[in-house]
C-alpha positions in Angstrom: 0.0 0.0 0.0 2.9 2.4 0.8 4.4 1.8 -2.7 1.0 2.4 -4.3 0.5 5.7 -2.5 4.0 6.9 -3.2 3.7 6.1 -6.9 0.3 7.8 -7.0 1.8 10.9 -5.5 4.6 10.8 -8.1 2.1 10.4 -11.0 0.0 13.3 -9.6 3.0 15.6 -9.5 3.9 14.7 -13.1 0.3 15.5 -14.2 0.2 18.8 -12.4 3.4 19.9 -14.1 1.9 19.3 -17.6 -0.2 22.4 -18.2 -1.3 21.3 -21.7 -2.7 18.0 -20.4 -4.5 19.9 -17.6 -6.0 22.3 -20.1 -7.4 19.6 -22.4 -8.3 16.9 -20.0 -9.6 19.1 -17.2 -11.0 22.2 -18.7 -12.0 21.4 -22.3 -14.9 19.1 -21.3 -16.1 21.6 -18.8 -16.0 24.4 -21.3 -17.9 22.3 -23.8 -20.6 21.5 -21.3 -20.8 25.1 -20.2 -21.3 26.2 -23.9 -24.1 23.7 -24.6 -25.7 24.4 -21.2 -25.7 28.1 -22.0 -27.2 27.6 -25.5 -30.0 25.4 -24.1 -31.0 27.2 -21.0 -34.6 26.5 -20.1 -34.7 23.5 -22.4 -36.3 20.2 -21.5 -35.4 16.5 -22.2 -38.4 14.5 -21.4 -39.4 15.3 -17.9 -36.1 16.8 -16.8 -34.4 20.1 -17.6 -31.6 20.0 -20.2 -29.2 21.2 -17.5 -30.0 18.1 -15.4 -29.7 15.9 -18.4 -26.3 17.4 -19.2 -24.6 16.6 -15.9 -24.1 12.8 -16.5 -23.1 13.4 -20.1 -20.5 16.0 -19.1 -19.0 13.5 -16.6 -19.0 10.9 -19.3 -17.0 13.2 -21.5 -14.6 13.9 -18.7 -14.0 10.2 -18.0 -13.5 9.2 -21.6 -11.2 12.2 -22.2 -9.1 11.4 -19.2 -8.7 7.8 -20.1 -8.0 8.0 -23.9 -6.6 11.4 -24.5 -4.5 11.7 -21.3 -3.8 8.4 -19.6 -3.2 6.2 -22.7 -1.0 8.8 -24.4 0.9 9.6 -21.2 1.7 5.9 -20.6 2.9 5.4 -24.1 5.1 8.5 -23.8 6.6 7.3 -20.6 7.4 4.0 -22.4 9.0 5.9 -25.4 11.4 7.9 -23.3 12.4 5.0 -21.1 10.7 5.9 -17.9 8.8 2.6 -17.7 12.0 0.7 -18.5 13.7 2.3 -15.6 10.7 1.6 -13.3 10.7 -2.0 -14.5 14.2 -2.4 -13.1 13.0 -1.5 -9.6 10.9 -3.6 -7.2 7.8 -1.7 -8.5 5.2 -4.2 -9.6 2.9 -3.8 -12.6 -0.2 -3.8 -10.5 1.2 -1.1 -8.3 2.0 1.2 -11.3 -1.4 0.5 -12.9 -3.2 1.0 -9.6 -1.4 4.3 -9.1 -2.5 5.5 -12.5 -6.1 4.4 -11.8 -6.0 6.2 -8.5 -4.8 9.4 -10.0 -7.4 9.1 -12.8 -10.0 8.8 -10.1 -8.8 11.9 -8.2 -8.7 14.0 -11.4 -12.2 12.7 -12.4 -13.6 13.5 -9.0 -12.3 17.0 -9.2 -13.8 17.4 -12.7 -17.1 15.9 -11.5 -17.3 18.4 -8.6 -16.7 21.3 -11.1 -19.2 19.8 -13.6 -22.0 19.4 -11.0 -21.3 22.8 -9.4 -21.3 24.5 -12.9 -24.6 23.0 -13.9 -26.3 23.4 -10.5 -25.0 26.9 -9.9 -25.4 28.4 -13.4 -28.1 26.4 -15.0 -30.2 25.3 -12.0 -29.8 21.5 -12.7 -31.7 19.3 -10.2 -30.2 16.1 -9.1 -32.7 14.0 -7.1 -31.1 10.6 -7.5 -29.1 8.4 -5.2 -25.6 9.5 -4.1 -24.4 6.0 -3.3 -25.3 4.5 -6.7 -23.9 7.6 -8.5 -20.6 7.1 -6.7 -20.5 3.4 -7.5 -21.2 4.0 -11.2 -18.6 6.7 -11.4 -16.0 4.4 -9.8 -16.9 1.6 -12.2 -16.7 4.0 -15.1 -13.3 5.4 -14.2 -11.9 2.0 -13.6 -13.3 0.6 -16.9 -12.3 3.5 -19.1 -8.9 4.0 -17.5 -8.2 0.3 -18.1 -9.2 0.8 -21.8 -6.8 3.7 -22.0 -3.9 1.6 -20.6 -4.8 -1.3 -23.0 -4.8 1.1 -25.9 -1.3 2.3 -24.9 -0.2 -1.3 -24.8 -1.2 -2.1 -28.4 0.1 1.2 -29.9 3.8 1.2 -30.9 4.5 4.8 -29.7 3.0 7.9 -28.1 2.1 9.6 -31.4 0.0 6.6 -32.4 -1.5 6.3 -28.9 -2.5 10.0 -28.9 -4.1 9.8 -32.4 -5.8 6.5 -31.5 -7.1 7.9 -28.2 -8.6 10.9 -30.0 -10.1 8.7 -32.7 -11.8 6.6 -30.0 -12.8 9.3 -27.6 -14.2 12.0 -29.8 -17.0 9.9 -31.4 -18.1 8.6 -28.0 -18.1 12.1 -26.5 -20.6 13.4 -29.1 -22.7 10.3 -29.9 -23.4 8.5 -26.7 -26.2 10.6 -25.3 -23.7 13.0 -23.7 -24.9 16.4 -25.1 -28.2 15.4 -26.7 -30.7 12.5 -26.3 -30.0 9.6 -28.6 -33.7 9.4 -29.6 -33.2 12.5 -31.8 -30.3 11.0 -33.7 -30.5 9.3 -37.2 -30.9 5.6 -36.9 -27.4 4.8 -38.2 -25.8 7.0 -35.5 -28.0 5.4 -32.8 -26.8 2.0 -33.9 -23.2 3.2 -33.7 -23.8 4.7 -30.3 -25.2 1.4 -29.0 -21.9 -0.3 -29.8 -19.9 2.2 -27.8 -19.3 1.6 -24.0 -19.7 5.2 -23.0 -23.4 5.0 -23.9 -24.0 2.5 -21.1 -21.9 4.4 -18.5 -23.8 7.6 -19.2 -27.2 5.8 -19.1 -26.3 4.2 -15.7 -24.9 7.4 -14.3 -27.8 9.5 -15.5 -30.3 7.0 -14.0 -28.5 7.0 -10.6 -28.1 10.8 -10.5 -31.6 11.8 -11.7 -33.9 9.0 -10.4 -31.8 6.9 -8.1 -31.9 3.9 -10.4 -29.4 1.2 -9.5 -28.5 -2.2 -11.0 -32.0 -3.5 -10.5 -33.7 -0.7 -12.5 -31.0 -0.5 -15.2 -29.7 -4.0 -15.3 -28.5 -4.0 -18.9 -26.4 -0.8 -18.5 -24.8 -2.0 -15.3 -24.0 -5.5 -16.7 -22.4 -4.1 -19.9 -20.4 -1.6 -17.8 -19.1 -4.3 -15.4 -18.4 -6.5 -18.5 -16.3 -3.7 -20.0 -14.4 -3.3 -16.8 -13.5 -7.0 -16.6 -12.5 -7.3 -20.3 -10.6 -4.0 -20.3 -8.7 -4.9 -17.1 -7.6 -8.3 -18.6 -6.5 -6.5 -21.8 -4.6 -3.8 -19.8 -2.6 -6.5 -17.9 -2.0 -8.6 -21.0 -0.9 -5.7 -23.3 1.2 -3.8 -20.7 4.9 -3.6 -21.5 7.8 -1.8 -19.8 9.5 -1.0 -23.1 
């Protein structure tokens, strides 16, 4: 545990030093959500306000952005410059390094979530009448699942440039198609079919249900099962594809 905490502190310091990463992974999703929230003030999505609908979608954008556009690319970059190789020569175990990166991703996502919720509630009067416990559980599952996907992506990409391009190619369609900014019911059929094949759709659905109505795994069984399945598969792939050099 001491090694995990120490490595997590080191990873967090590295993240805070990279202003570009902070800008794009922390503030870009927040700015995007603020922009759409401002454009659709007073709008409704079914029985809830657009601002309330937008909260879970904004968090989904944050989670996918942190996993694919930051974590995956940063891991590949550390491998390219030899940092991982040097770490591999120490007593540090793979699970400790991966666990530290997941922990830092959780800390960053929690900070972004607080900002996202505060922004929508404070500026656009979003109302969240759901269940805090289930919301926290879904958020934890989502961070773990998508962070594992980001680590697996870094493992299969030959260098940081490829990982960065692949991360953007994977994250951007999900951030705009998976019911994040607009309800999927209003999309063309082809886009709805594509969105249903993307894991972010099920994370956003499960999180939105928990935050707005208190729906847990009993009420949204399909979304929860798919999210847990994504976590299991992504974790196995992350371990299998991880390499020190």
